[in-house]
C-alpha positions as CSV (number, residue, x, y, z in Angstrom):
1,R,-88.4,-73.7,28.8
2,L,-86.2,-71.0,27.1
3,A,-85.3,-67.9,28.9
4,K,-87.3,-64.8,28.3
5,S,-85.0,-61.1,27.3
6,D,-86.0,-59.6,30.7
7,E,-84.8,-62.7,32.6
8,I,-81.3,-62.9,30.3
9,I,-80.9,-59.2,31.1
10,R,-81.0,-59.9,35.0
11,L,-78.7,-62.7,34.8
12,A,-76.3,-60.7,32.5
13,G,-76.3,-58.3,35.6
14,F,-76.3,-61.1,38.1
15,F,-73.2,-62.5,36.8
16,G,-71.5,-59.4,36.4
17,R,-71.3,-59.9,32.5
18,T,-72.7,-58.1,29.0
19,L,-75.7,-59.3,27.3
20,H,-73.1,-59.9,24.4
21,D,-71.2,-62.2,26.8
22,L,-74.5,-64.3,27.6
23,V,-76.3,-64.6,24.1
24,R,-73.0,-65.2,21.6
25,P,-73.0,-68.8,20.8
26,D,-69.0,-69.8,22.0
27,E,-66.8,-72.3,23.5
28,P,-66.1,-72.4,27.4
29,L,-64.8,-68.9,28.5
30,V,-60.8,-69.0,28.9
31,D,-59.7,-67.4,32.2
32,L,-56.7,-65.1,31.9
33,G,-56.8,-63.7,35.0
34,E,-57.1,-66.3,37.9
35,Q,-52.8,-66.3,37.9
36,L,-53.0,-62.4,37.5
37,R,-55.1,-62.2,40.0
38,A,-53.1,-64.1,42.6
39,A,-49.8,-61.9,41.7
40,A,-52.0,-58.9,41.9
41,E,-53.1,-59.8,45.4
42,K,-49.8,-59.4,46.5
43,I,-49.3,-55.9,45.8
44,Q,-50.9,-54.0,48.9
45,G,-52.2,-50.7,49.2
46,P,-54.7,-48.7,47.3
47,D,-53.6,-49.9,43.5
48,Q,-54.7,-53.7,44.2
49,E,-58.5,-52.6,43.0
50,A,-57.5,-50.9,39.9
51,L,-55.0,-54.0,39.3
52,F,-58.3,-56.5,39.5
53,Q,-60.5,-54.1,37.2
54,A,-57.5,-54.2,34.8
55,I,-57.7,-58.3,34.8
56,D,-61.2,-58.2,34.4
57,D,-61.0,-55.6,31.5
58,L,-58.4,-58.1,29.7
59,Q,-59.6,-61.5,30.4
60,R,-63.0,-59.5,28.1
61,L,-61.0,-57.8,25.6
62,A,-59.3,-61.3,25.1
63,E,-62.5,-63.2,25.0
64,D,-63.9,-60.8,22.2
65,Y,-60.8,-60.9,20.5
66,R,-61.2,-64.8,20.2
67,E,-65.3,-64.0,19.0
68,L,-64.4,-62.0,16.6
69,E,-61.4,-64.2,15.1
70,R,-64.2,-66.8,14.7
71,I,-66.7,-64.8,13.2
72,V,-64.4,-63.7,10.6
73,H,-62.4,-67.4,10.3
74,A,-59.1,-65.4,10.8
75,P,-57.1,-67.4,13.8
76,L,-53.8,-65.3,15.1
77,R,-50.9,-67.1,13.7
78,F,-48.3,-67.0,16.6
79,N,-44.7,-66.8,15.4
80,Y,-42.8,-66.8,18.7
81,P,-39.4,-67.1,19.4
82,A,-38.0,-70.4,21.0
83,Q,-38.1,-69.8,24.8
84,T,-34.4,-69.7,26.5
85,T,-32.9,-70.2,29.7
86,I,-30.7,-67.7,31.8
87,N,-27.3,-69.5,32.3
88,A,-26.4,-68.4,35.9
89,R,-23.1,-68.1,35.1
90,L,-23.7,-65.5,32.2
91,D,-24.3,-62.2,33.1
92,P,-28.2,-61.5,32.0
93,A,-27.5,-58.1,30.9
94,E,-25.3,-59.3,28.0
95,F,-27.2,-62.6,27.0
96,A,-29.9,-60.1,26.8
97,D,-28.3,-58.3,24.4
98,A,-27.3,-61.3,22.4
99,E,-30.7,-62.6,22.6
100,A,-32.2,-59.1,21.3
101,Q,-30.6,-59.1,18.5
102,R,-31.0,-63.0,17.4
103,D,-34.5,-62.2,17.6
104,R,-34.3,-58.8,15.5
105,Q,-32.4,-60.8,12.5
106,R,-35.2,-63.4,13.0
107,L,-37.9,-60.3,12.1
108,G,-35.8,-59.1,9.4
109,L,-35.3,-55.9,11.7
110,G,-31.5,-55.3,11.0
111,D,-30.4,-52.5,13.3
112,Q,-32.3,-49.3,12.4
113,P,-35.1,-48.0,14.6
114,V,-38.4,-49.8,14.8
115,M,-41.4,-46.8,14.9
116,N,-44.3,-48.7,14.8
117,L,-43.5,-51.2,17.5
118,R,-46.8,-52.1,18.9
119,A,-48.1,-52.8,15.1
120,M,-44.5,-54.7,14.7
121,L,-45.2,-57.0,17.9
122,E,-48.5,-57.9,16.8
123,W,-48.9,-58.3,13.0
124,D,-45.3,-60.4,13.0
125,V,-45.0,-61.9,16.3
126,G,-48.7,-62.7,17.1
127,L,-48.7,-60.8,20.2
128,R,-52.1,-59.3,21.6
129,I,-51.2,-56.2,23.1
130,F,-53.7,-54.1,24.9
131,Y,-53.6,-50.5,26.4
132,L,-55.0,-50.3,29.7
133,D,-55.4,-47.6,32.5
134,L,-53.3,-49.0,35.3
135,P,-52.0,-47.9,38.4
136,S,-48.6,-45.6,37.7
137,A,-46.4,-47.6,39.9
138,V,-47.5,-50.8,37.7
139,A,-45.7,-50.4,33.8
140,G,-48.2,-53.8,32.6
141,M,-49.0,-57.2,32.7
142,Y,-48.4,-60.5,31.0
143,A,-50.3,-64.0,30.4
144,Y,-50.2,-66.9,28.5
145,H,-52.9,-69.1,27.4
146,A,-52.6,-72.4,24.6
147,E,-55.7,-70.7,22.7
148,L,-54.7,-67.3,23.2
149,G,-51.6,-66.9,23.3
150,A,-49.4,-64.1,24.9
151,C,-51.8,-61.5,26.2
152,L,-49.8,-58.3,27.3
153,V,-51.2,-55.1,28.9
154,V,-49.2,-51.7,28.9
155,N,-50.1,-48.8,31.2
156,H,-51.5,-46.4,29.0
157,K,-51.0,-43.1,31.1
158,H,-47.6,-43.8,30.7
159,P,-45.6,-41.8,28.0
160,P,-45.3,-43.1,24.7
161,E,-41.5,-44.1,24.8
162,R,-42.3,-45.7,28.8
163,R,-44.6,-48.0,27.1
164,R,-42.3,-49.3,24.1
165,V,-40.0,-50.3,27.0
166,S,-42.9,-51.9,28.6
167,M,-44.2,-54.0,26.1
168,L,-40.5,-55.1,25.1
169,H,-40.3,-55.9,28.8
170,Q,-43.2,-58.3,28.6
171,Y,-42.1,-59.9,25.4
172,A,-38.7,-60.7,27.1
173,S,-40.7,-62.1,29.9
174,M,-42.5,-64.6,27.6
175,L,-38.5,-65.6,26.4
176,V,-37.4,-67.2,29.8
177,D,-40.9,-68.2,31.3
178,R,-43.7,-67.7,29.0
179,F,-46.1,-69.7,31.2
180,K,-46.1,-67.5,34.1
181,P,-48.1,-64.7,34.5
182,H,-46.1,-61.1,35.1
183,I,-47.2,-57.7,36.9
184,A,-44.2,-55.6,36.4
185,A,-43.7,-52.8,38.5
186,L,-41.7,-49.8,38.3
187,A,-40.6,-49.5,42.0
188,R,-38.4,-53.1,42.2
189,P,-36.4,-54.3,44.9
190,T,-32.6,-53.1,45.1
191,R,-31.4,-56.1,43.7
192,K,-33.5,-57.3,40.9
193,P,-33.9,-61.4,40.1
194,A,-31.6,-62.5,37.0
195,S,-35.4,-62.4,34.8
196,E,-35.9,-58.8,35.5
197,R,-32.3,-57.6,34.8
198,F,-32.5,-60.1,31.6
199,A,-35.9,-58.2,30.1
200,D,-34.9,-54.8,31.4
201,A,-31.6,-55.1,29.0
202,F,-33.3,-57.1,26.2
203,A,-35.9,-53.9,26.1
204,L,-33.2,-52.0,25.6
205,A,-31.1,-53.5,23.2
206,F,-34.2,-54.4,21.0
207,L,-34.9,-50.9,21.0
208,L,-31.4,-49.3,20.8
209,P,-29.0,-52.0,18.6
210,A,-25.5,-51.7,19.9
211,T,-24.4,-51.6,16.2
212,S,-26.5,-48.8,14.7
213,I,-25.9,-46.8,18.0
214,R,-22.2,-47.1,17.7
215,Q,-22.2,-46.1,14.1
216,R,-24.6,-42.9,14.9
217,F,-22.7,-42.0,17.6
218,H,-19.4,-42.3,16.0
219,N,-20.4,-40.0,13.3
220,I,-21.9,-37.5,15.7
221,V,-18.2,-37.3,17.2
222,T,-15.9,-37.3,13.7
223,S,-18.8,-34.1,12.5
224,T,-19.0,-32.2,15.3
225,N,-15.7,-33.4,17.8
226,D,-18.4,-33.7,20.2
227,F,-21.4,-35.1,21.5
228,Q,-23.6,-32.6,23.7
229,V,-27.2,-33.2,25.4
230,A,-28.5,-31.6,22.2
231,D,-27.1,-34.8,20.3
232,L,-28.2,-37.2,23.1
233,R,-31.6,-35.9,22.6
234,R,-31.8,-35.9,19.1
235,L,-30.6,-39.4,19.4
236,A,-33.4,-40.6,21.9
237,H,-36.3,-38.8,19.3
238,F,-34.6,-41.0,16.3
239,Y,-35.1,-43.9,17.9
240,F,-38.3,-43.1,20.0
241,V,-37.1,-43.7,23.5
242,S,-36.8,-41.3,26.1
243,V,-33.4,-39.3,27.0
244,E,-33.2,-41.3,30.0
245,S,-32.9,-44.7,28.2
246,M,-30.9,-43.4,25.4
247,A,-28.1,-42.1,28.2
248,Q,-28.6,-45.5,29.9
249,R,-27.4,-47.5,26.7
250,L,-25.2,-45.3,25.7
251,E,-23.1,-45.9,29.5
252,Q,-24.1,-49.5,28.6
253,L,-21.7,-49.6,26.1
254,G,-19.2,-47.4,27.1
255,L,-19.7,-44.2,24.9
256,I,-20.3,-42.2,27.9
257,A,-19.1,-41.9,31.4
258,K,-21.4,-43.6,33.5
259,G,-23.6,-41.3,35.5
260,S,-23.8,-39.1,32.7
261,W,-27.7,-39.4,33.4
262,E,-27.4,-38.5,36.8
263,R,-25.4,-35.5,36.5
264,I,-27.9,-34.2,33.2
265,S,-31.6,-35.1,35.1
266,G,-30.1,-32.9,38.3
267,A,-29.3,-30.1,35.9
268,N,-33.4,-29.5,35.3
269,F,-33.0,-31.1,32.0
270,A,-36.6,-30.9,30.2
271,P,-36.3,-34.2,28.0
272,R,-40.0,-34.1,27.1
273,E,-39.6,-31.0,25.3
274,A,-39.5,-32.2,21.6
275,A,-41.0,-29.1,19.6
276,E,-38.6,-26.8,21.5
277,S,-35.9,-28.9,20.1
278,G,-37.1,-28.5,16.2
279,L,-38.3,-32.2,16.5
280,R,-41.3,-33.7,15.5
281,P,-43.7,-35.6,17.1
282,Q,-43.5,-39.3,16.5
283,P,-46.6,-41.2,15.2
284,I,-48.4,-42.9,18.2
285,N,-51.1,-45.6,18.3
286,D,-52.6,-45.3,21.9
287,Q,-55.8,-47.4,20.8
288,L,-57.5,-49.4,23.8
289,Y,-57.2,-52.7,21.3
290,P,-54.6,-53.8,18.5
291,E,-55.1,-52.6,15.2
292,R,-56.0,-56.3,14.1
293,Y,-58.8,-56.5,16.6
294,Q,-60.3,-53.1,15.0
295,F,-60.0,-54.4,11.1
296,L,-61.5,-57.7,12.7
297,A,-64.7,-55.9,14.0
298,V,-65.2,-53.8,10.8
299,S,-64.6,-57.0,8.5
300,A,-67.1,-58.5,10.6
301,Y,-69.8,-55.7,10.6
302,E,-69.0,-55.3,6.2
303,R,-70.1,-59.1,6.3
304,D,-73.5,-58.4,8.2
305,E,-72.0,-60.8,10.8
306,I,-72.5,-58.7,13.2
307,G,-74.7,-55.4,13.8
308,E,-74.3,-52.0,15.2
309,T,-74.9,-52.6,18.7
310,N,-72.0,-55.6,18.8
311,L,-70.1,-53.7,17.1
312,A,-70.2,-50.7,19.3
313,H,-69.6,-53.7,21.8
314,F,-66.6,-54.5,20.3
315,L,-65.0,-51.1,19.6
316,R,-65.7,-50.0,23.8
317,C,-67.8,-47.0,22.1
318,D,-71.2,-45.9,21.3
319,I,-72.7,-46.2,18.2
320,V,-72.0,-42.7,16.2
321,T,-68.5,-43.6,17.2
322,A,-68.4,-47.0,16.1
323,R,-70.1,-45.8,12.9
324,E,-67.0,-43.0,12.2
325,I,-64.6,-45.9,12.9
326,V,-66.1,-48.0,10.2
327,A,-65.7,-45.0,7.8
328,N,-61.8,-43.9,8.6
329,T,-61.4,-48.0,8.4
330,L,-62.6,-48.4,5.4
331,T,-61.4,-44.7,3.7
332,S,-58.0,-44.4,2.2
333,R,-56.3,-41.0,1.4
334,E,-54.9,-41.4,-2.5
335,V,-53.3,-38.7,-4.7
336,V,-54.3,-38.9,-7.9
337,E,-51.4,-39.4,-10.4
338,A,-52.5,-37.1,-13.1
339,T,-53.1,-34.1,-11.2
340,G,-51.3,-34.1,-7.9
341,E,-54.6,-33.9,-6.2
342,E,-55.5,-35.7,-2.9
343,R,-59.2,-37.8,-2.8
344,D,-60.8,-40.2,-0.3
345,V,-60.9,-43.9,-1.8
346,R,-63.6,-46.5,-0.2
347,L,-62.5,-49.9,0.6
348,D,-64.9,-53.0,-0.2
349,F,-62.8,-55.0,2.3
350,Q,-64.6,-58.1,1.1
351,K,-63.1,-57.8,-2.6
352,S,-60.2,-60.5,-3.6
353,L,-57.5,-59.4,-4.9
354,L,-56.2,-62.8,-6.2
355,A,-59.5,-63.4,-8.4
356,A,-58.4,-61.2,-11.0
357,A,-54.6,-62.7,-11.4
358,S,-55.9,-66.2,-12.0
């Protein structure tokens, strides 16, 4: 016989799943968490339970992402770089610098700052990037599956500048060991393995291209005959990185003396006081799920493929907030050319722009 409604609800509770998980038509679930849990078991202490919870959250978000793609008939297209191997005869940091430059060229980024890094990695590379609350000592997690592709978790608790480095650290891990799940802890052994040194260097090199950094550094010194801490702060803000990351990169490139950051940080320097330096905050996207995930959920709702309850489930909020997200997503603030006045334009997500051109 068919299961009754109350029986389905009890089954969902018994298996630790949502009602939505049990009743939706779907292929067998993809398990991202098995090897991640094995890695988490090696991290002893109070942080382990929080890691297990984050792994479960990642599993369900990845499943929902795939379900939205199925509903809207919009599979994610992958544009991954080729895997690479770290040669033991090469310095991992120098090799990472070359690989970061090559990947920037592949993606058409040139050598200028990438402000919306998360969106670029999601749309142009095809990564699935989620922001979850991880233990403070953990920067992020990475897992790969043939159907889902690369799934990254970044610690939502960390500052935006740190999150950008964490994203690229996980991305670099995918370059050298695509099929191995990874949990990135901030506190690592004194002697890091070559893969970790590669990932650390790749992140800085991708965010701070050598040619661009040298040019701007030389411009500052040429115009002022000096390079002060204030210049370091402004340069870090321009590239949307922490002052520490910028100082480390300048040290790597031989533009300032080794140990400069230790001397600066030991002098009661407050690197996050951007407002007092006259610097505007950079735009931040700290949503739980990717921008594309939200667009898919709104599109499915607009097509009447899902109702409000499922919409709220996908968006991880209540129904009232889900309605607000739909309204904001479908509304664009535009300027009327004739008058210069601003007005809200309601967008029809289902309207084709190709039909009129044919």
